[in-house]
LOLO-268324 format. One record per residue: residue in one letter; x, y, z of N, C-alpha, C in turn. Coordinates in steps of 0.001 Angstrom, whole numbers, padded with zeros to 6 digits, always signed. Example, Ala and Ser with C-alpha at 12.3 -4.5 7.8 and 13.67 -1.06 7.14 Angstrom:
REM residues 2
A+013190-005690+007800+012300-004500+007800+013200-003300+007800;S+012850-002250+007080+013670-001060+007140+012900+000030+007870;
This chain:
REM residues 246
M-033384-005545-005621-033134-004056-005317-032311-003101-007003;D-032392-002806-006852-032378-001729-008406-031231-000971-007772;F-029757-001286-008627-028459-000346-008122-028023+000103-009249;S-028710+000679-010318-028675+001122-011057-027936+002388-011563;K-028962+003194-010695-027916+004857-010477-027329+004400-009620;I-026582+003443-008568-025456+004055-008093-024364+003309-008424;N-024690+002575-009493-023619+001984-010282-022932+002921-011275;Q-024467+003624-011945-023935+004697-012999-022991+005976-012260;L-023462+006256-011542-022168+007472-010468-021111+006661-010213;K-021116+005645-009519-020185+005309-009279-018747+005358-010614;D-019544+004445-011553-019165+004886-013273-018188+006080-012961;D-018773+006815-012707-018531+008262-013363-018086+008883-011937;L-017603+008782-010832-016808+009092-010153-015068+008278-010502;D-015358+007316-010831-014206+006295-011075-013274+006454-012191;R-014306+007397-013438-014105+007852-014605-012966+009261-014278;L-013468+009781-013372-013081+010895-013109-011427+011096-011773;R-011132+009991-011495-010294+009304-010975-009444+009037-011921;P-007574+009793-010874-007331+009748-009721-007876+011681-009519;L-008601+011902-008326-009001+013080-008016-008510+014329-007407;P-008705+015543-008556-007419+016677-008170-007169+016734-006420;P-005591+016771-005926-005984+016836-004602-006699+017928-003944;T-007023+019106-004212-007869+020160-003633-008938+019557-003293;A-009271+019370-004521-010623+018911-004464-011200+017444-003402;L-010077+016397-003315-010071+015697-002670-010112+015622-001007;K-009087+016789-000932-008653+017482+000766-009425+018108+000598;N-010494+018412+000175-012116+019234+000984-013082+018413+001185;L-013205+017915+000385-014152+016640+000626-014074+016323+001567;K-012914+015595+002085-012235+014663+003477-012721+015475+004469;E-012600+016751+004079-012857+017710+005301-014236+017817+005586;Y-015009+017751+004593-015976+018618+004644-016867+017243+005520;Y-016606+016038+005115-017328+014569+005215-016770+014573+006698;R-015673+014746+007149-014994+014674+008265-015974+015477+009545;V-016715+016575+008809-017828+017448+009684-018805+016784+009650;E-019234+016952+008653-020836+016494+008594-020877+014797+008826;W-020349+013771+008876-019961+012388+008681-020692+012292+010684;T-019386+012968+011139-019464+012991+012974-020625+013904+013342;Y-020768+014926+013235-021920+015552+013368-023462+015081+013119;H-023593+014299+012126-024945+013110+012244-025051+012112+012708;S-023803+011630+013113-023923+010367+013407-024121+009984+014850;N-022975+011310+015241-023395+011893+016658-024315+012174+017105;A-025034+013525+016283-026702+013608+016194-027641+012956+016911;I-027947+011968+015134-028762+010670+015790-028648+010083+016842;E-027490+009574+017480-027449+009342+019340-027226+010386+020428;G-027678+011605+020281-029144+012327+021034-027869+013634+021238;N-026692+013501+020875-025819+014680+020933-026113+016153+020624;T-025743+016982+021414-026630+017967+020951-026120+019607+020586;L-024313+019037+020183-023641+019889+019859-024574+020019+018344;S-024037+021659+017901-024991+021614+016133-023869+021552+015497;L-024093+021903+013929-023010+021688+012819-021768+022198+013207;M-021828+023305+013060-021118+024534+013155-020371+024490+014365;E-021101+023858+015938-020543+023895+017264-019132+022243+016632;T-019711+021498+015862-018731+020321+015684-018086+020598+015010;K-017681+021293+013867-016972+022208+012874-016086+022833+014068;I-016476+023341+014561-015501+024699+015953-014311+023089+016753;V-015013+022427+017651-014209+021627+017790-013474+021039+017095;L-013794+020579+015907-012855+019452+015453-011780+020387+014711;E-011798+021956+014215-011316+022228+013523-010398+023000+014413;E-010832+023721+015386-010257+024761+016151-010035+024619+017418;G-010399+023352+017983-009863+022748+019400-010129+023438+019816;L-011885+024349+019961-012359+025120+021490-013511+023799+021927;T-013660+024380+023054-014794+023874+023580-016236+024956+023782;V-017222+024138+023812-018399+024533+023384-018907+025465+025012;G-019286+026682+025192-019971+026937+026447-021426+025946+026328;G-021854+025554+027488-022695+024920+028103-023437+022925+028022;K-022017+023381+026406-022248+021323+026328-021449+020616+027533;K-021849+019309+027207-020991+018571+028127-019904+018071+028196;L-019034+017672+028561-017458+017328+028083-018122+016029+027341;R-018949+015029+027636-019042+013745+027045-019255+014619+025519;E-020121+015245+024996-020635+015411+023927-019461+016517+023099;H-018004+017161+023503-017510+016860+023095-016701+015772+023089;F-016119+014665+024040-015816+013832+023322-015971+013041+022194;E-017104+012790+022482-018079+012165+020923-017267+012488+019630;V-017436+013870+019708-017180+014518+018567-015189+013977+017996;I-014861+014216+018852-013239+014189+019038-012828+013106+018622;N-013837+011770+019114-013628+010460+019212-013454+010354+018218;H-015224+010130+017393-015589+009791+016195-014895+010694+015065;A-013970+011545+015177-013526+011442+014142-011916+010965+013860;E-011670+010498+015311-010111+009707+015198-010554+008250+014907;A-011755+007903+014847-012383+006716+014080-012444+006940+012537;I-012806+007551+012238-012815+007864+011038-011552+008482+010095;D-010435+008442+010593-008786+007795+010417-008474+006731+010837;Y-009145+006258+011405-008574+004643+011589-009442+004184+010980;I-010328+003905+010248-010905+003247+009061-010530+003886+007750;E-009682+005244+007533-009255+005662+006572-007818+004382+006347;E-007139+004625+007508-006212+003552+007671-006190+002123+006943;Q-007268+001913+007680-007513+000206+006932-007445+000222+005989;V-008577+001091+005497-008745+000965+003911-007302+001166+003241;K-006206+001857+003476-005033+002412+002869-004193+000633+003256;Q-004682+000145+004278-003604-000980+004468-005120-002323+004095;D-005420-002074+003501-006379-003316+002911-006604-004237+004419;K-006906-003451+005305-006720-004852+006543-008418-004889+006291;E-008308-006877+006909-009425-007337+006486-010288-007055+008460;I-011899-006580+008326-012497-007153+009016-013053-008516+009859;N-011846-007947+011486-011745-009201+012343-012098-008532+013811;H-012160-009161+014807-012502-008543+016202-011539-007702+016204;D-010349-007780+015970-009495-006399+016623-009639-004990+015911;L-010422-005516+014499-010609-004000+013810-012078-003257+014679;I-012729-004627+014661-014120-003673+015585-014355-003038+017067;K-013349-003514+017292-012918-003687+019352-012146-002333+019170;N-011215-002240+018589-010193-001192+018386-011413+000387+017637;L-011927-000212+017423-013231+000869+016662-013826+001389+017456;H-014636+000401+018236-015532+000720+019350-014599+001689+020647;Y-013561+001243+020505-012372+001540+021873-012613+003477+021884;L-011879+003427+020240-011671+005163+020060-013281+005724+019651;V-014709+005592+019505-015576+006151+019754-015943+006398+021005;L-015438+005286+022103-015762+005017+023583-014654+005901+024178;K-013432+006085+024302-012447+006027+024899-012645+008190+025793;N-012494+007471+027147-012217+008945+027420-013524+009282+028031;I-014966+008542+027828-016409+008331+028132-016801+007198+028664;D-016264+006038+028964-016613+005059+029326-015445+003888+028989;N-014262+004113+029808-013126+003702+029296-012668+001987+030171;E-014579+001881+030850-014157+000418+031574-014572-000639+030426;N-015882-000214+029364-016189-000926+028365-015636-000555+027135;A-014842+000565+026672-014474+001010+025599-013867-000297+024626;G-014069-000956+023820-013102-001763+023158-013417-003157+023634;Q-014588-003794+024457-014940-004674+025148-016504-005230+024692;Y-016263-006232+023963-018130-006772+024284-018299-007021+025134;R-020062-006774+025137-020517-006357+026201-020809-007818+027684;Q-020565-007348+028815-020530-008521+029991-022150-008828+030608;V-023138-008216+029921-024043-007996+030103-025359-007951+029170;N-026475-008318+029695-028057-008711+029169-028056-006618+028746;V-029034-006415+027434-029259-005070+027293-030518-005031+026410;R-031896-004379+026791-032522-003821+025955-032333-002855+025336;I-033004-002381+024565-032829-001651+023189-034190-000234+023070;S-033939+000824+023895-035285+001818+024429-036157+001948+022939;G-037492+001675+023171-038399+001748+022049-038142+000323+020910;S-037809-000504+020767-037659-000888+020534-038262-002723+020776;K-038705-003693+019814-039650-004577+020273-038277-005794+020384;H-037179-005654+019423-036196-006784+018886-034573-006936+020623;T-035312-008112+020941-034103-008123+022536-032455-009065+021993;P-031819-008012+021853-030185-008481+021954-029839-009803+022407;S-029049-010253+021392-028344-011103+021872-028439-011597+023436;H-028013-012775+024010-027818-012642+024918-025804-012669+025046;F-025413-012028+026413-023743-011548+026231-023208-012771+026034;L-023421-014073+026149-022656-014857+026286-022570-015402+024712;Q-023291-015318+024093-023731-015539+022989-022652-014549+021135;V-022333-013589+022199-022214-012510+021362-020989-012283+021343;K-020236-013500+021675-018619-013839+020569-018724-014645+019654;N-019899-015365+019855-019910-016381+019010-020558-015926+017343;E-021625-015086+017621-022067-013772+016501-022001-013219+016302;M-020551-012419+016689-019522-011550+015752-018693-012427+014709;D-018441-014180+015706-017420-015301+014651-018578-015287+013707;Q-020029-014877+013764-020297-015807+012672-020811-014587+011375;L-020859-013139+012744-021187-011682+011236-019415-011897+010527;I-018723-011723+010687-017129-011698+010446-017372-012778+009294;S-017635-014197+009296-017654-015352+008289-018612-014519+007342;W-019554-014375+007787-020612-013721+006899-019965-013009+005732;Y-019558-011764+006442-019039-010749+005610-017522-011279+004493;D-016791-012100+005211-015876-013045+004507-016766-013668+002940;E-017998-014259+003541-018508-015127+002611-019143-014414+001333;N-019239-012946+001528-020386-012124+000549-020125-010858+000489;Q-018737-010873+000784-018075-009732+000158-017870-009553-001465;D-017696-011048-002058-017575-010821-003660-019042-011389-004100;K-019822-011601-003535-020819-011588-003778-021988-010834-004011;L-022154-009716-002807-023400-008863-002722-022904-007795-003600;H-023673-006500-003802-023401-005635-004471-022962-004560-002987;A-021867-003565-003106-021285-003418-001908-021928-002654-000743;V-023421-001942-001879-023976-001064-000728-025090-001954+000049;E-025095-003135-000673-026281-004131+000122-025357-005151+001277;L-024322-005116+000805-023110-005733+001559-022700-004438+002968;A-022665-003738+002543-022321-002710+003911-024121-002551+004666;A-024800-002505+003864-025802-001783+004852-026618-003596+005447;L-026897-004139+005191-026580-005716+005764-025836-006011+006961;F-024350-005592+006982-023589-005590+007851-024190-004971+008939;H-024067-003824+008513-024741-002528+009998-025856-003267+010539;F-026861-003954+009921-028085-004553+010227-027337-005110+011226;K-026644-006675+010814-026566-007766+011044-025635-007163+013397;F-025024-006159+012789-024355-006000+014077-025044-005402+014876;V-026258-004391+014616-026611-003736+015595-027651-004603+015889;Y-028264-005682+015257-029027-007108+015762-028468-007689+016747;I-027275-007728+016912-026701-008285+017820-026313-007789+019433;H-025708-006428+018758-025987-005437+019537-024705-005795+020850;P-023571-005006+020010-022108-006396+020539-021557-005985+021726;F-021950-004597+021747-020952-003523+023131-022611-003026+023626;S-022131-002402+025209-022802-001736+026122-023089-000656+025158;D-022490+000277+024698-022605+001487+024430-022289+001483+023062;G-022559+002733+022287-022056+003022+021084-021990+002251+020011;N-022822+001232+019682-023442+000169+018590-023649+001193+017540;G-024792+002158+017576-024997+002935+016001-023298+003391+015836;R-022821+004260+016761-021653+004305+015703-020652+003629+015264;T-020670+002645+016148-019939+001737+015396-020099+000934+013899;A-021815+000768+013781-021852+000220+012793-021661+001185+011502;R-022428+002562+011769-022378+002998+010538-020578+003105+010271;L-019822+003415+011354-018322+003496+010764-018317+002347+010396;L-018522+000719+011045-017800-000165+009894-018383-000623+008779;M-019976+000319+008106-020312+000264+007562-019397+001058+006231;N-019106+002313+006953-018492+003440+005931-017022+002625+005355;L-016984+001829+006040-015252+001328+006106-015444+000131+004565;I-016446-000246+004420-016881-001269+003840-017106-000812+002341;L-017499+000111+002265-018137+000938+001460-016750+001650+000762;M-016350+001956+001250-014999+002594+001509-013697+001708+000924;A-013520+000978+001268-012920-000249+000386-013371-000607-000915;Q-014077-000917-001077-014839-000866-002480-014794+000801-003581;G-014346+001419-003296-014098+003195-003895-015299+003880-003567;Y-015689+003927-002743-017361+004278-002590-016915+005913-001333;P-017525+006722-001424-017155+007816-000616-018076+007276+000873;P-018581+008035+001720-018908+007310+002794-020414+008190+002644;A-021251+007249+003642-022654+007474+003087-023134+007709+004803;V-023468+009322+004522-024186+009843+005677-025329+009586+006102;V-026053+008786+007285-027355+008953+007565-027405+010283+008561;K-028156+011286+007484-028611+012482+008628-029649+012422+009721;A-029195+013539+010230-029912+013222+011619-031253+014109+012057;E-031649+014923+010670-033430+015745+010440-034246+014161+010706;D-035157+015282+011962-036390+014458+012709-036302+013068+011440;E-037325+013299+009776-037743+012230+008848-037188+011482+008911;K-034936+011681+009000-034480+010826+008446-034599+010168+009662;R-034006+010478+010491-033713+009892+012131-035052+008517+012397;Y-036476+008954+012449-037002+008570+012093-037714+007268+011273;Q-036726+007346+010098-036836+006770+009196-035947+005493+009243;Y-034508+006114+009962-033778+004895+010045-033810+004010+011318;Y-034136+004471+012254-034899+003832+013021-035617+002551+013105;E-036769+003090+012150-037411+002313+012009-037528+001017+011097;T-036817+001823+009916-036060+000289+008769-035440-000311+009473;L-034604-000251+011059-033515-001099+011473-034772-002287+012188;E-035592-001343+012685-036794-001960+013447-037415-003256+012627;N-037919-002654+011778-038348-003245+010580-038026-005026+010537;A-036535-004203+009778-035974-005541+009848-035536-006957+010588;S-036021-006054+011974-035189-006730+013108-036621-007404+013422;V-037379-007101+013463-038767-007603+014038-039495-008687+012604;N-039923-007792+011520-040438-008366+010798-039652-009092+009187;D-038290-009302+009795-037188-009645+009343-037138-008912+007492;N-037742-008068+007161-037846-007203+006007-036546-006052+005854;Y-035466-006311+004985-034092-005793+004842-034626-004718+004073;S-035521-004876+003108-035694-003994+001969-035536-002513+001973;P-036578-002262+002883-036711-000794+003536-035404-000229+004068;F-034245-000933+004425-033284-000047+005170-032509+000263+004459;I-032201-001140+003551-031254-001206+002601-031332+000161+001481;Q-032777+000748+001656-033033+001678+000491-032866+002931+000920;L-033191+003033+002037-032485+004248+002754-030596+004157+002670;I-030021+003531+002840-028906+003846+002771-028796+003428+001317;M-029167+003157+000396-028783+003094-001219-029300+004500-001492;E-029747+005404-001017-030407+006927-000711-028872+007487-000452;C-028396+007552+000965-027426+007443+001827-025963+007892+000124;V-025367+006791-000087-024931+006620-000893-025204+007329-002282;E-026235+007154-002890-026502+008134-004453-025890+009566-003855;E-026413+010274-003308-026595+011320-002637-024644+011816-002606;S-024351+010807-002048-023012+011280-001712-021904+010657-002758;L-022091+010061-003573-021612+009842-004979-021887+010917-005441;S-022899+011506-005514-023370+013082-006571-022187+013994-006015;I-022181+014320-004834-021682+015559-004364-019695+015041-004735;Y-019393+013916-004944-018124+013560-005269-017903+014409-006776;V-019013+013145-007382-019125+013545-008727-019205+015327-009350;D-020277+015929-008565-019920+017287-008731-019116+017947-008705;A-017995+017553-007296-017573+018815-006789-015707+018524-007847;V-016009+017249-008520-014268+017468-009976-014623+017751-011333;R-016619+017428-012005-016780+017591-013016-017068+019219-013624;
């Protein structure tokens, strides 16, 4: 994989640090809405970008929309706050962090399963991949955490984050909320290494590409297209950050 463009953008951003507080605050508010909207929309949430902003910033409910959809917005924003705090404290990725993050994603939506590895077998609609048997989930999550610990200083940050995301959804450790949790963990990894969050857009073409490249990785062991997709998302975020302060 050619990370030269990302490396150049990251170098440009690092040279501009520390970022002006006003610009940094604006960027954080922008991404809090954008990231929440797109991550939820990928999973079928019907709140628009503007409605998502209203729910987050005004604390209002939107008529005709499900209560679950409002909780998905509020929960995701709280999960962003959580991972930002973990990055500040330089916390390691472990079972507790992953479960706490998932709890925030699903609280008030499915309290019985929030923060708990699944106790049932599941199938993924539209996919040929069958996730791990539920009795293997804890062991496979152990292996994923060990893989991350072994590779966090060996792989490029973007490749590390993308592969962690893929391996996580391949295991599918929770009964629901795996996609949102995977994207949050992916960005925790990126942010811990000084990158802005990468937002996978929910527009039809990107959403299809996202699922198609994950399926290709799951069924054909072809990871490059998915890594390339995440690279494009990272490049976009880096460009937005650099342009905001240059």
